[in-house]
Backbone as JSON, one array per atom type, in Angstrom:
{
  "sequence": "MLPASLDEAVAALAAMPTAVPVAGGTDLMAAVNSGLLRPAGLVGLGRISEIRGWQYADGHALLGAGLTHARMGRPDFAALIPALAAAARAAGPPQIRNAGTLGGNIASAAPTGDALPVLAALEASVVLTGPNGSREVPVSHLLTGMDPLRPGELLAFVRAPLLHAPQVFLKATARTGPGRAMASVALVLDPARRGVRCAVGAVAPMPLRPLEAEQWVASLIDWDGARTLDPRVCTAFGDYVAMACIPDPVGDPADPAGQDAGALPPAVAHLRRTVAALARRALGRALS",
  "N": [[-13.4, 58.19, -87.32], [-16.74, 59.16, -86.57], [-18.72, 59.12, -84.23], [-22.16, 59.33, -83.11], [-23.18, 59.18, -80.59], [-22.58, 58.49, -77.09], [-22.5, 55.73, -76.62], [-21.91, 54.75, -79.18], [-19.38, 55.88, -79.48], [-17.92, 54.57, -77.47], [-18.1, 51.97, -78.45], [-16.66, 52.31, -80.81], [-14.1, 52.83, -79.83], [-13.64, 50.39, -78.61], [-13.49, 48.77, -80.82], [-11.22, 49.75, -82.02], [-8.72, 49.85, -80.19], [-6.36, 51.35, -80.03], [-6.96, 53.85, -80.9], [-7.45, 57.41, -80.52], [-9.51, 59.51, -78.6], [-10.99, 62.58, -79.67], [-11.92, 65.94, -79.32], [-12.1, 69.12, -79.27], [-9.41, 69.27, -79.93], [-7.27, 70.99, -79.44], [-4.99, 70.69, -77.78], [-4.24, 68.09, -78.49], [-3.74, 68.15, -81.3], [-1.64, 69.91, -81.36], [0.33, 68.36, -80.17], [0.5, 66.33, -82.07], [1.33, 67.77, -84.34], [3.82, 68.6, -83.5], [5.19, 66.29, -83.46], [5.15, 64.69, -81.22], [3.18, 62.87, -80.81], [1.65, 60.15, -82.41], [-1.09, 59.06, -83.31], [-2.86, 55.98, -83.92], [-5.39, 56.13, -84.89], [-8.34, 58.23, -84.89], [-11.1, 59.1, -82.85], [-13.71, 61.02, -83.29], [-15.46, 63.31, -81.25], [-17.21, 65.34, -81.64], [-19.85, 65.28, -82.6], [-21.48, 64.35, -80.64], [-24.14, 65.13, -78.96], [-25.04, 64.87, -76.33], [-22.99, 65.38, -74.56], [-22.47, 68.03, -74.65], [-23.72, 69.91, -73.16], [-25.29, 70.8, -70.01], [-26.7, 69.64, -66.88], [-28.81, 69.58, -63.93], [-28.29, 67.89, -60.84], [-28.99, 66.62, -57.81], [-27.97, 68.81, -56.17], [-25.69, 69.31, -57.54], [-23.89, 70.18, -60.56], [-24.01, 68.57, -63.6], [-21.73, 68.39, -65.93], [-21.2, 68.37, -69.37], [-18.5, 66.77, -71.03], [-17.86, 67.79, -73.46], [-18.31, 70.5, -73.44], [-17.43, 73.68, -74.54], [-14.8, 76.1, -73.96], [-15.65, 78.64, -74.69], [-18.42, 78.42, -74.47], [-18.68, 77.93, -71.72], [-17.86, 80.33, -70.75], [-19.95, 82.1, -70.92], [-22.6, 84.31, -69.62], [-24.8, 82.88, -68.41], [-23.7, 80.44, -67.64], [-21.69, 81.37, -66.02], [-23.14, 82.28, -63.85], [-23.68, 79.94, -62.66], [-21.27, 78.41, -62.05], [-18.99, 80.33, -61.14], [-16.1, 80.52, -60.95], [-15.17, 78.59, -62.73], [-16.16, 79.57, -65.1], [-14.68, 81.94, -65.25], [-12.13, 80.87, -65.55], [-12.47, 79.64, -68.03], [-12.84, 81.84, -69.69], [-10.32, 82.86, -69.61], [-8.79, 81.16, -71.01], [-7.42, 81.46, -73.41], [-6.88, 82.79, -76.78], [-9.71, 83.66, -78.97], [-10.0, 81.55, -80.92], [-9.02, 79.32, -79.62], [-10.67, 79.17, -77.37], [-13.12, 78.7, -78.59], [-12.83, 76.15, -79.65], [-11.52, 74.42, -77.79], [-12.21, 72.13, -75.08], [-13.87, 71.27, -71.96], [-13.53, 68.58, -71.15], [-11.28, 67.91, -72.68], [-9.36, 69.56, -71.52], [-9.04, 68.31, -69.08], [-8.36, 65.65, -69.79], [-5.99, 65.94, -71.25], [-4.38, 66.91, -69.27], [-2.48, 68.94, -68.96], [-0.15, 70.86, -67.14], [-0.67, 73.6, -67.14], [-3.36, 73.84, -67.61], [-6.27, 75.67, -67.41], [-8.75, 75.06, -66.27], [-8.21, 73.12, -64.4], [-7.17, 73.77, -61.68], [-9.5, 74.97, -60.69], [-11.4, 72.88, -60.72], [-10.13, 71.23, -58.91], [-10.26, 72.77, -56.56], [-13.01, 72.87, -56.25], [-13.45, 70.27, -55.65], [-14.35, 68.44, -57.54], [-15.71, 65.71, -59.51], [-15.25, 63.12, -62.02], [-17.15, 61.52, -64.56], [-16.73, 58.5, -65.99], [-17.1, 56.65, -68.93], [-17.36, 53.43, -70.26], [-16.7, 50.16, -71.77], [-17.66, 48.51, -69.75], [-19.66, 49.88, -68.5], [-20.46, 52.83, -66.51], [-18.47, 54.84, -64.31], [-17.55, 56.76, -61.41], [-15.05, 59.02, -60.44], [-12.88, 60.98, -58.34], [-11.65, 64.07, -59.65], [-9.05, 64.67, -58.92], [-7.92, 62.14, -58.45], [-7.86, 61.1, -60.99], [-6.06, 62.82, -62.27], [-3.7, 62.45, -60.84], [-3.11, 59.88, -61.41], [-3.94, 57.92, -59.7], [-6.33, 56.66, -60.18], [-6.65, 55.94, -63.13], [-7.8, 56.51, -66.56], [-9.28, 53.67, -68.06], [-8.69, 51.09, -70.53], [-10.54, 51.76, -73.45], [-12.29, 53.54, -72.22], [-14.13, 56.62, -71.92], [-14.02, 60.06, -71.06], [-16.81, 61.38, -69.92], [-18.53, 63.13, -68.42], [-18.44, 65.85, -66.03], [-18.83, 66.2, -62.62], [-19.79, 68.74, -60.59], [-19.99, 70.52, -57.53], [-22.67, 72.72, -56.59], [-22.15, 75.52, -55.04], [-23.21, 78.0, -54.37], [-21.93, 80.28, -53.43], [-19.27, 82.7, -52.98], [-16.63, 82.49, -55.39], [-13.42, 82.36, -56.93], [-11.19, 82.81, -59.68], [-7.9, 83.34, -60.61], [-5.12, 84.26, -62.65], [-1.67, 84.41, -63.6], [0.27, 85.37, -66.33], [3.07, 84.9, -68.53], [3.25, 86.81, -70.38], [1.67, 89.75, -71.79], [-1.87, 89.79, -71.89], [-4.24, 87.1, -72.8], [-2.97, 83.86, -72.22], [-0.71, 81.08, -71.7], [-0.64, 79.94, -68.36], [1.59, 81.16, -65.91], [1.31, 80.92, -63.26], [-1.55, 80.03, -61.36], [-4.53, 80.54, -59.43], [-7.25, 79.12, -57.79], [-10.03, 79.74, -55.78], [-12.51, 78.9, -53.48], [-15.35, 79.51, -51.45], [-17.01, 77.64, -48.97], [-19.68, 77.77, -47.38], [-21.52, 76.0, -46.15], [-19.98, 73.95, -45.17], [-18.27, 75.42, -43.76], [-15.79, 76.11, -44.84], [-12.73, 76.89, -46.62], [-11.49, 76.5, -49.79], [-8.68, 76.02, -51.75], [-6.7, 76.02, -54.67], [-3.69, 75.68, -56.43], [-2.43, 76.25, -59.59], [-0.34, 75.3, -62.41], [2.22, 75.45, -61.33], [3.24, 73.03, -60.76], [3.17, 69.54, -61.76], [0.49, 68.91, -61.41], [-2.56, 70.38, -60.03], [-2.15, 71.95, -56.83], [-3.12, 71.6, -53.45], [-3.1, 73.65, -50.71], [-3.57, 72.54, -47.85], [-3.27, 73.0, -45.06], [-3.1, 75.77, -44.95], [-5.64, 76.44, -45.91], [-7.29, 75.41, -43.83], [-6.4, 76.95, -41.7], [-7.07, 79.64, -42.38], [-9.81, 79.4, -42.69], [-10.61, 78.96, -40.09], [-10.52, 81.45, -39.01], [-12.51, 82.98, -40.05], [-15.6, 84.61, -39.61], [-18.23, 82.9, -39.95], [-20.91, 83.21, -39.51], [-21.3, 85.85, -39.57], [-20.11, 88.87, -40.94], [-18.12, 87.87, -42.53], [-15.57, 88.98, -42.92], [-12.07, 89.8, -43.06], [-9.05, 90.89, -41.54], [-6.84, 92.78, -43.54], [-4.18, 92.04, -43.19], [-4.32, 89.38, -42.52], [-5.15, 88.24, -44.92], [-2.86, 88.75, -46.41], [-1.0, 87.19, -45.01], [-2.13, 84.7, -45.47], [-1.73, 84.45, -48.25], [1.08, 84.29, -48.31], [1.42, 81.94, -46.87], [0.19, 80.04, -48.55], [1.89, 80.24, -50.8], [4.38, 79.41, -49.74], [3.73, 76.79, -49.07], [3.19, 75.61, -51.52], [5.35, 76.08, -53.16], [8.14, 74.9, -52.47], [11.36, 75.3, -50.81], [14.17, 75.09, -53.0], [16.12, 72.12, -53.66], [19.28, 71.77, -52.14], [22.39, 72.78, -53.66], [24.59, 70.33, -54.75], [27.18, 70.99, -55.38], [27.81, 72.96, -53.69], [28.45, 72.36, -50.87], [28.92, 73.63, -48.46], [26.96, 75.41, -48.22], [26.99, 78.14, -49.0], [25.28, 79.9, -50.2], [23.09, 79.87, -48.63], [19.82, 80.68, -47.55], [19.28, 82.43, -49.59], [17.04, 82.59, -52.11], [16.77, 81.23, -55.42], [16.34, 83.58, -58.08], [14.16, 83.03, -59.87], [12.53, 81.26, -58.41], [11.9, 82.82, -56.19], [10.47, 84.86, -57.45], [8.28, 83.43, -58.44], [7.1, 82.57, -56.08], [6.33, 85.04, -54.99], [4.45, 85.76, -56.88], [2.46, 83.75, -56.68], [1.71, 84.16, -54.01], [0.61, 86.74, -54.19], [-1.55, 86.27, -55.93], [-3.1, 84.44, -54.41], [-3.67, 85.99, -52.16], [-5.18, 88.08, -53.3], [-7.3, 86.61, -54.37], [-8.57, 85.55, -52.1], [-9.3, 87.94, -50.84], [-11.11, 89.0, -52.72], [-13.09, 87.02, -52.74], [-14.13, 87.32, -50.2], [-15.07, 89.87, -50.18]],
  "CA": [[-14.75, 57.81, -86.91], [-17.51, 60.27, -86.02], [-19.91, 58.58, -83.58], [-23.2, 60.31, -82.77], [-23.6, 58.98, -79.21], [-21.53, 57.94, -76.23], [-22.44, 54.29, -76.85], [-21.18, 54.54, -80.44], [-17.98, 56.23, -79.26], [-17.32, 53.48, -76.7], [-17.97, 50.84, -79.37], [-15.58, 52.61, -81.75], [-12.83, 52.63, -79.12], [-13.47, 48.95, -78.4], [-13.09, 48.18, -82.1], [-9.88, 50.23, -82.33], [-8.21, 50.25, -78.87], [-5.24, 52.3, -80.11], [-7.45, 55.15, -81.36], [-7.45, 58.47, -79.5], [-10.68, 60.38, -78.69], [-10.65, 63.98, -79.9], [-13.06, 66.87, -79.38], [-11.58, 70.34, -79.88], [-8.11, 68.95, -80.5], [-6.28, 72.08, -79.32], [-3.75, 70.12, -77.24], [-3.89, 66.89, -79.24], [-3.16, 68.46, -82.6], [-0.33, 70.52, -81.11], [1.24, 67.24, -79.94], [0.68, 65.66, -83.36], [2.11, 68.63, -85.24], [5.2, 68.68, -83.01], [5.8, 64.97, -83.55], [5.15, 63.99, -79.94], [2.12, 61.87, -80.79], [1.26, 59.6, -83.71], [-2.19, 58.13, -83.03], [-3.22, 55.04, -84.99], [-6.69, 56.55, -85.39], [-9.03, 59.22, -84.08], [-12.54, 58.98, -82.66], [-14.2, 62.37, -83.09], [-16.58, 63.41, -80.31], [-17.91, 66.59, -81.89], [-21.26, 65.1, -82.95], [-22.2, 63.76, -79.51], [-24.82, 66.27, -78.35], [-25.3, 64.67, -74.91], [-21.88, 65.86, -73.73], [-22.18, 69.42, -74.99], [-24.51, 70.79, -72.3], [-25.21, 70.46, -68.6], [-27.96, 69.43, -66.2], [-28.71, 69.63, -62.48], [-28.52, 66.6, -60.2], [-28.67, 66.49, -56.38], [-27.11, 69.87, -55.69], [-24.5, 69.36, -58.37], [-24.06, 70.37, -62.0], [-23.39, 67.52, -64.4], [-21.24, 69.15, -67.07], [-20.72, 67.54, -70.46], [-17.08, 66.94, -71.32], [-17.73, 68.51, -74.72], [-18.53, 71.94, -73.29], [-16.28, 74.48, -74.96], [-14.46, 77.23, -73.09], [-16.49, 79.77, -75.07], [-19.76, 78.22, -73.89], [-18.61, 78.08, -70.26], [-17.59, 81.72, -70.42], [-21.14, 82.94, -71.06], [-23.16, 84.73, -68.34], [-25.65, 81.9, -67.75], [-22.84, 79.47, -66.99], [-20.97, 82.09, -64.96], [-24.01, 82.33, -62.68], [-23.7, 78.58, -62.12], [-19.95, 78.12, -61.47], [-18.25, 81.53, -61.56], [-14.65, 80.33, -61.11], [-14.93, 77.83, -63.95], [-16.41, 80.5, -66.2], [-13.53, 82.84, -65.33], [-11.02, 80.1, -66.13], [-12.76, 79.43, -69.45], [-12.61, 83.1, -70.41], [-8.88, 83.14, -69.61], [-8.11, 79.99, -71.6], [-6.61, 81.8, -74.58], [-7.56, 83.59, -77.79], [-11.03, 83.12, -79.35], [-9.98, 80.27, -81.64], [-8.8, 78.27, -78.62], [-11.88, 79.07, -76.54], [-14.21, 78.15, -79.39], [-12.59, 74.74, -79.95], [-11.11, 73.66, -76.62], [-13.31, 71.64, -74.27], [-13.63, 70.94, -70.56], [-12.98, 67.23, -71.08], [-9.94, 67.93, -73.23], [-8.49, 70.17, -70.52], [-8.76, 67.3, -68.05], [-7.71, 64.47, -70.36], [-4.6, 66.26, -71.62], [-3.71, 67.07, -67.98], [-1.36, 69.88, -69.03], [-0.07, 71.61, -65.88], [-1.2, 74.96, -67.28], [-4.79, 73.81, -67.89], [-6.91, 76.65, -66.53], [-9.88, 74.49, -65.54], [-7.81, 72.11, -63.43], [-7.22, 74.22, -60.28], [-10.89, 75.22, -60.29], [-12.01, 71.59, -60.42], [-9.51, 70.74, -57.68], [-10.81, 73.53, -55.44], [-14.41, 72.46, -56.11], [-13.47, 68.84, -55.34], [-15.22, 67.85, -58.55], [-15.43, 64.34, -59.94], [-15.52, 62.87, -63.44], [-17.89, 60.29, -64.89], [-16.05, 57.8, -67.08], [-17.98, 55.66, -69.57], [-16.58, 52.45, -71.01], [-17.38, 48.91, -72.14], [-18.28, 47.88, -68.59], [-20.56, 50.83, -67.87], [-19.93, 54.12, -66.06], [-17.98, 54.94, -62.94], [-17.24, 58.14, -61.04], [-13.84, 59.14, -59.63], [-12.48, 62.38, -58.15], [-10.73, 64.61, -60.66], [-7.68, 64.57, -58.41], [-7.45, 60.78, -58.63], [-7.56, 60.91, -62.41], [-4.88, 63.6, -62.63], [-2.51, 61.91, -60.2], [-2.89, 58.5, -61.83], [-4.44, 56.97, -58.7], [-7.43, 55.92, -60.81], [-6.59, 56.47, -64.49], [-8.7, 55.97, -67.59], [-9.03, 52.29, -68.45], [-8.83, 50.9, -71.99], [-11.89, 51.88, -73.99], [-13.11, 54.49, -71.48], [-14.22, 58.02, -72.31], [-14.41, 61.02, -70.06], [-18.1, 61.82, -70.44], [-19.12, 64.24, -67.68], [-17.81, 66.34, -64.81], [-19.83, 66.53, -61.6], [-19.26, 69.82, -59.75], [-20.99, 70.99, -56.56], [-23.18, 74.08, -56.71], [-21.93, 76.02, -53.69], [-23.97, 79.23, -54.14], [-21.07, 81.11, -52.58], [-18.22, 83.31, -53.8], [-15.49, 81.71, -55.87], [-12.56, 83.24, -57.73], [-10.05, 82.25, -60.4], [-6.95, 84.36, -61.07], [-3.88, 83.67, -63.16], [-0.62, 85.3, -64.09], [0.92, 84.83, -67.51], [4.41, 85.45, -68.77], [3.16, 87.9, -71.35], [0.43, 90.51, -71.69], [-3.0, 89.2, -72.58], [-4.49, 85.69, -72.53], [-1.89, 82.95, -72.6], [-0.49, 79.99, -70.75], [-0.41, 80.45, -67.01], [2.82, 80.96, -65.15], [0.74, 80.45, -62.01], [-2.97, 80.35, -61.24], [-5.12, 80.2, -58.13], [-8.7, 79.05, -57.68], [-10.44, 79.75, -54.38], [-13.96, 78.85, -53.3], [-15.87, 79.45, -50.1], [-18.04, 76.61, -48.78], [-20.29, 78.13, -46.09], [-22.19, 74.86, -45.52], [-18.95, 73.18, -44.44], [-17.41, 76.42, -43.12], [-14.46, 75.84, -45.35], [-12.1, 77.59, -47.72], [-10.72, 75.55, -50.59], [-7.78, 76.75, -52.64], [-5.83, 75.17, -55.48], [-2.7, 76.44, -57.2], [-2.13, 75.57, -60.84], [0.77, 75.65, -63.3], [3.54, 75.44, -60.67], [3.59, 71.63, -60.56], [2.49, 68.73, -62.79], [-0.95, 68.89, -61.16], [-2.91, 71.41, -59.05], [-1.75, 71.7, -55.45], [-4.01, 72.11, -52.41], [-2.44, 73.99, -49.45], [-4.63, 72.18, -46.91], [-3.1, 73.66, -43.76], [-3.45, 77.19, -45.13], [-7.1, 76.48, -46.0], [-7.88, 75.21, -42.51], [-6.03, 78.07, -40.84], [-7.84, 80.85, -42.67], [-11.23, 79.12, -42.45], [-10.87, 79.07, -38.65], [-10.53, 82.87, -38.64], [-13.65, 83.64, -40.68], [-16.87, 84.6, -38.89], [-19.15, 82.38, -40.97], [-22.28, 83.65, -39.22], [-21.33, 87.31, -39.6], [-19.81, 89.61, -42.17], [-17.09, 87.15, -43.28], [-14.47, 89.88, -43.27], [-10.79, 89.51, -42.43], [-8.05, 91.94, -41.57], [-5.98, 92.62, -44.72], [-2.93, 91.35, -42.83], [-4.6, 87.95, -42.56], [-5.13, 87.87, -46.34], [-1.45, 88.74, -46.81], [-0.38, 86.0, -44.41], [-2.65, 83.54, -46.19], [-1.01, 84.37, -49.52], [2.44, 83.8, -48.04], [1.27, 80.55, -46.42], [-0.07, 79.25, -49.75], [3.09, 80.22, -51.64], [5.4, 78.58, -49.1], [3.3, 75.4, -49.11], [3.15, 75.08, -52.89], [6.64, 76.26, -53.82], [9.13, 74.68, -51.4], [12.74, 75.68, -51.09], [14.84, 74.15, -53.89], [17.12, 71.24, -53.07], [20.6, 72.4, -52.12], [23.33, 72.47, -54.74], [25.65, 69.44, -54.28], [28.48, 71.62, -55.61], [28.0, 73.98, -52.65], [28.13, 71.67, -49.61], [29.02, 74.53, -47.31], [25.76, 76.24, -48.16], [27.39, 79.55, -49.0], [24.16, 80.73, -50.64], [21.94, 79.54, -47.79], [18.94, 81.8, -47.27], [18.99, 83.19, -50.81], [16.31, 81.81, -53.1], [17.01, 81.59, -56.82], [15.39, 84.64, -58.48], [12.94, 82.49, -60.48], [11.71, 80.7, -57.35], [11.41, 83.95, -55.4], [9.45, 85.55, -58.25], [7.09, 82.58, -58.5], [6.47, 82.65, -54.76], [5.66, 86.34, -54.86], [3.3, 85.75, -57.77], [1.43, 82.9, -56.08], [1.24, 84.84, -52.8], [-0.25, 87.84, -54.6], [-2.79, 85.71, -56.47], [-3.89, 83.86, -53.32], [-4.14, 87.1, -51.33], [-6.25, 88.78, -54.02], [-8.44, 85.71, -54.52], [-9.28, 85.51, -50.82], [-9.92, 89.26, -50.63], [-12.27, 89.15, -53.6], [-14.14, 86.1, -52.31], [-14.72, 87.8, -48.95], [-15.57, 91.25, -50.32]],
  "C": [[-15.44, 59.0, -86.27], [-18.8, 59.73, -85.4], [-20.88, 59.69, -83.2], [-23.7, 60.15, -81.35], [-22.43, 58.43, -78.41], [-21.37, 56.44, -76.45], [-21.66, 53.98, -78.13], [-19.7, 54.84, -80.26], [-17.26, 55.13, -78.49], [-17.12, 52.26, -77.6], [-16.82, 51.07, -80.36], [-14.22, 52.42, -81.09], [-12.57, 51.15, -78.85], [-12.99, 48.27, -79.67], [-11.67, 48.58, -82.49], [-9.23, 50.75, -81.05], [-7.08, 51.28, -78.92], [-5.67, 53.68, -80.59], [-7.49, 56.13, -80.19], [-8.71, 59.31, -79.67], [-10.23, 61.83, -78.89], [-11.93, 64.8, -79.99], [-12.59, 68.14, -80.07], [-10.22, 70.14, -80.52], [-7.04, 70.01, -80.31], [-4.95, 71.59, -78.76], [-3.29, 68.93, -78.07], [-3.18, 67.22, -80.55], [-1.81, 69.17, -82.44], [0.71, 69.43, -80.88], [1.52, 66.49, -81.24], [1.59, 66.48, -84.26], [3.58, 68.75, -84.81], [5.91, 67.33, -83.04], [5.82, 64.18, -82.27], [4.13, 62.86, -79.89], [1.79, 61.45, -82.21], [0.14, 58.59, -83.5], [-2.5, 57.24, -84.22], [-4.57, 55.4, -85.61], [-7.31, 57.55, -84.44], [-10.51, 58.89, -84.01], [-13.06, 60.38, -82.32], [-15.44, 62.4, -82.22], [-17.47, 64.62, -80.58], [-19.38, 66.46, -82.2], [-22.09, 64.57, -81.78], [-22.85, 64.88, -78.69], [-24.98, 66.11, -76.84], [-24.17, 65.14, -74.0], [-21.54, 67.32, -74.01], [-23.0, 70.42, -74.16], [-24.32, 70.43, -70.85], [-26.62, 70.29, -68.04], [-27.72, 69.47, -64.69], [-29.03, 68.28, -61.88], [-28.04, 66.65, -58.75], [-27.68, 67.55, -55.89], [-25.81, 70.02, -56.45], [-24.89, 69.75, -59.8], [-23.32, 69.24, -62.7], [-23.02, 68.14, -65.74], [-20.74, 68.19, -68.14], [-19.25, 67.82, -70.76], [-16.85, 67.71, -72.6], [-18.03, 69.99, -74.63], [-17.27, 72.7, -73.68], [-16.02, 75.59, -73.94], [-15.35, 78.42, -73.4], [-17.87, 79.64, -74.45], [-19.73, 78.41, -72.38], [-18.36, 79.53, -69.84], [-18.81, 82.62, -70.47], [-21.79, 83.23, -69.7], [-24.02, 83.67, -67.65], [-24.83, 80.83, -67.05], [-22.08, 80.12, -65.84], [-21.82, 82.2, -63.7], [-24.04, 80.99, -61.96], [-22.41, 78.26, -61.37], [-19.01, 79.25, -61.88], [-16.75, 81.3, -61.8], [-14.33, 79.56, -62.39], [-15.19, 78.69, -65.18], [-15.24, 81.46, -66.37], [-12.33, 82.13, -65.94], [-11.23, 79.89, -67.62], [-12.49, 80.7, -70.25], [-11.13, 83.43, -70.52], [-8.09, 82.09, -70.37], [-7.26, 80.3, -72.82], [-7.39, 82.64, -75.56], [-8.86, 82.92, -78.24], [-10.98, 81.76, -80.05], [-9.75, 79.09, -80.7], [-10.06, 78.08, -77.8], [-13.04, 78.45, -77.31], [-14.06, 76.65, -79.63], [-12.31, 73.9, -78.71], [-12.28, 73.31, -75.72], [-12.88, 71.36, -72.83], [-12.98, 69.56, -70.45], [-11.57, 67.16, -71.61], [-8.94, 68.52, -72.26], [-8.09, 69.16, -69.45], [-7.96, 66.15, -68.63], [-6.26, 64.74, -70.74], [-3.74, 66.46, -70.38], [-2.48, 67.95, -68.06], [-1.31, 70.68, -67.73], [-0.69, 72.99, -65.95], [-2.69, 74.98, -67.62], [-5.55, 74.69, -66.91], [-8.06, 76.07, -65.72], [-9.44, 73.63, -64.36], [-7.78, 72.61, -61.99], [-8.63, 74.51, -59.79], [-11.56, 73.91, -59.9], [-11.43, 70.99, -59.14], [-10.09, 71.46, -56.46], [-12.28, 73.16, -55.19], [-14.55, 71.02, -55.61], [-14.47, 68.12, -56.25], [-14.81, 66.42, -58.85], [-15.74, 64.21, -61.42], [-16.28, 61.55, -63.57], [-17.25, 59.7, -66.14], [-16.96, 56.7, -67.61], [-17.14, 54.73, -70.43], [-17.36, 51.19, -71.3], [-18.11, 48.25, -70.98], [-19.22, 48.82, -67.84], [-19.85, 52.11, -67.44], [-19.45, 54.01, -64.63], [-17.57, 56.38, -62.68], [-16.02, 58.16, -60.13], [-13.53, 60.62, -59.44], [-11.52, 62.83, -59.25], [-9.29, 64.45, -60.2], [-7.11, 63.17, -58.58], [-7.08, 60.51, -60.08], [-6.26, 61.61, -62.77], [-3.6, 63.02, -62.04], [-2.2, 60.48, -60.64], [-3.32, 57.47, -60.81], [-5.55, 56.09, -59.28], [-7.54, 56.39, -62.26], [-7.68, 55.9, -65.4], [-8.3, 54.54, -67.93], [-9.22, 52.14, -69.95], [-10.29, 50.97, -72.42], [-12.78, 52.87, -73.28], [-13.03, 55.89, -72.07], [-14.56, 58.87, -71.1], [-15.69, 61.69, -70.57], [-18.63, 63.08, -69.76], [-18.21, 64.64, -66.51], [-18.93, 66.7, -63.84], [-19.21, 67.54, -60.63], [-20.33, 70.29, -58.79], [-21.41, 72.43, -56.85], [-23.16, 74.69, -55.31], [-22.75, 77.26, -53.35], [-23.23, 80.15, -53.18], [-19.95, 81.67, -53.46], [-17.11, 82.33, -54.18], [-14.74, 82.54, -56.91], [-11.52, 82.41, -58.45], [-9.2, 83.4, -60.9], [-5.74, 83.65, -61.64], [-2.93, 84.76, -63.61], [0.05, 84.62, -65.27], [2.27, 85.51, -67.7], [4.39, 86.57, -69.77], [1.81, 88.58, -71.19], [-0.67, 89.8, -72.47], [-3.16, 87.73, -72.26], [-3.34, 84.82, -73.01], [-1.75, 81.87, -71.56], [-0.08, 80.56, -69.39], [1.01, 80.18, -66.54], [2.44, 80.43, -63.76], [-0.73, 80.83, -62.02], [-3.46, 79.9, -59.89], [-6.64, 80.19, -58.27], [-9.04, 78.97, -56.2], [-11.95, 79.78, -54.3], [-14.27, 78.85, -51.81], [-16.98, 78.4, -50.05], [-18.7, 76.86, -47.43], [-20.94, 76.94, -45.39], [-21.21, 74.03, -44.7], [-17.99, 74.1, -43.71], [-15.95, 76.24, -43.54], [-14.04, 76.78, -46.45], [-11.29, 76.55, -48.48], [-9.95, 76.32, -51.65], [-6.94, 75.75, -53.41], [-4.94, 76.07, -56.33], [-2.32, 75.63, -58.42], [-0.86, 76.09, -61.49], [2.15, 75.61, -62.65], [4.05, 74.03, -60.44], [2.86, 70.82, -61.63], [0.98, 68.66, -62.61], [-1.29, 69.97, -60.14], [-2.56, 70.98, -57.63], [-2.76, 72.34, -54.49], [-3.23, 72.4, -51.14], [-3.4, 73.77, -48.29], [-4.49, 72.89, -45.57], [-3.47, 75.14, -43.84], [-4.97, 77.35, -45.22], [-7.73, 76.39, -44.61], [-7.6, 76.39, -41.59], [-6.93, 79.27, -41.11], [-9.34, 80.62, -42.44], [-11.57, 79.28, -40.97], [-10.97, 80.52, -38.19], [-11.74, 83.62, -39.2], [-14.89, 83.52, -39.78], [-17.95, 84.19, -39.89], [-20.58, 82.83, -40.74], [-22.42, 85.17, -39.29], [-20.97, 87.86, -40.96], [-18.78, 88.91, -43.05], [-15.98, 88.09, -43.77], [-13.22, 89.47, -42.51], [-9.9, 90.74, -42.51], [-7.16, 91.73, -42.79], [-4.67, 91.91, -44.42], [-3.12, 89.84, -42.82], [-4.58, 87.46, -44.01], [-3.69, 87.8, -46.85], [-0.75, 87.51, -46.27], [-0.85, 84.73, -45.1], [-1.92, 83.36, -47.52], [0.39, 83.81, -49.34], [2.41, 82.32, -47.65], [1.08, 79.64, -47.63], [1.21, 79.13, -50.6], [4.17, 79.33, -51.05], [5.04, 77.1, -49.18], [3.44, 74.8, -50.5], [4.47, 75.2, -53.63], [7.74, 76.12, -52.76], [10.51, 75.2, -51.8], [13.38, 74.65, -52.02], [15.86, 73.31, -53.14], [18.48, 71.9, -53.17], [21.5, 71.93, -53.24], [24.44, 71.57, -54.21], [27.05, 70.05, -54.44], [28.78, 72.69, -54.55], [27.68, 73.37, -51.28], [28.18, 72.57, -48.39], [27.8, 75.43, -47.17], [26.07, 77.71, -48.15], [26.25, 80.47, -49.41], [22.91, 80.47, -49.8], [21.14, 80.81, -47.5], [18.59, 82.62, -48.48], [18.3, 82.29, -51.82], [16.75, 82.19, -54.5], [15.96, 82.61, -57.26], [14.09, 84.09, -59.05], [11.99, 81.94, -59.43], [11.1, 81.82, -56.51], [10.29, 84.68, -56.13], [8.15, 84.74, -58.29], [6.36, 82.59, -57.16], [5.71, 83.95, -54.59], [4.39, 86.36, -55.71], [2.16, 84.94, -57.16], [0.86, 83.56, -54.83], [0.28, 85.97, -53.15], [-1.59, 87.33, -55.13], [-3.69, 85.18, -55.36], [-4.47, 84.96, -52.44], [-5.33, 87.81, -52.01], [-7.5, 87.92, -54.12], [-9.25, 85.66, -53.23], [-9.99, 86.84, -50.56], [-11.17, 89.44, -51.47], [-13.42, 88.25, -53.15], [-14.87, 86.61, -51.06], [-15.35, 89.19, -49.09], [-17.06, 91.28, -50.66]]
}
């Protein structure tokens, strides 16, 4: 089915509840090709023009779920939400960026989704449209399953605040060039609320917010002045974020005496160092 409007798409899903909505299909088709998913039908969203752009509303940007990574990576969008544009540009090779969409990144909820930590740091929400009308829920609630998609609902829009302040997205991959994140960090400054918001992606099933680290570093920033910090504070912030998001592994039951106590597994130690470096750099860039 190829509906031309959101109403038609909702009606199509109501008529075929087991059908799966598809836009770019970059994650969906990978699951189909690998045998992990066998949808009874597909509802194509590519012809729905109302979800392929954005508009302004009450200090927020209402972003269509059909926005592609390539479109979000352009300069006009980067002036709007810089961290989301940076994440879109890092989403993969051109064929992925041209097809993959913002809504697909959220709906698939892959831990390595580049947009997810940015949306978490922005404290964005999603507008869901279904047979009973529209409702708005925080992105975090959707990702954690606290308020999941209901039968027949579509993810139509994302509402993100326009902070008019520095924001940064950085990621580390396991190989050279664009690819799936080993770890990523999104950081935004919110001068109106005198806050720093940070989210770490790819290290857990969903983005993690190191709330205590955010509050600690925000209390040290001179919001009415130059907003500069001693480099040692940025380093400590990075370590704080890494420790909060990558806890010590559970002890080995086969080693009850704790003979290896104090020694982190190399993979965990490497991931901590990576997250610490990303968080430190992100804060430094946001404040520079």
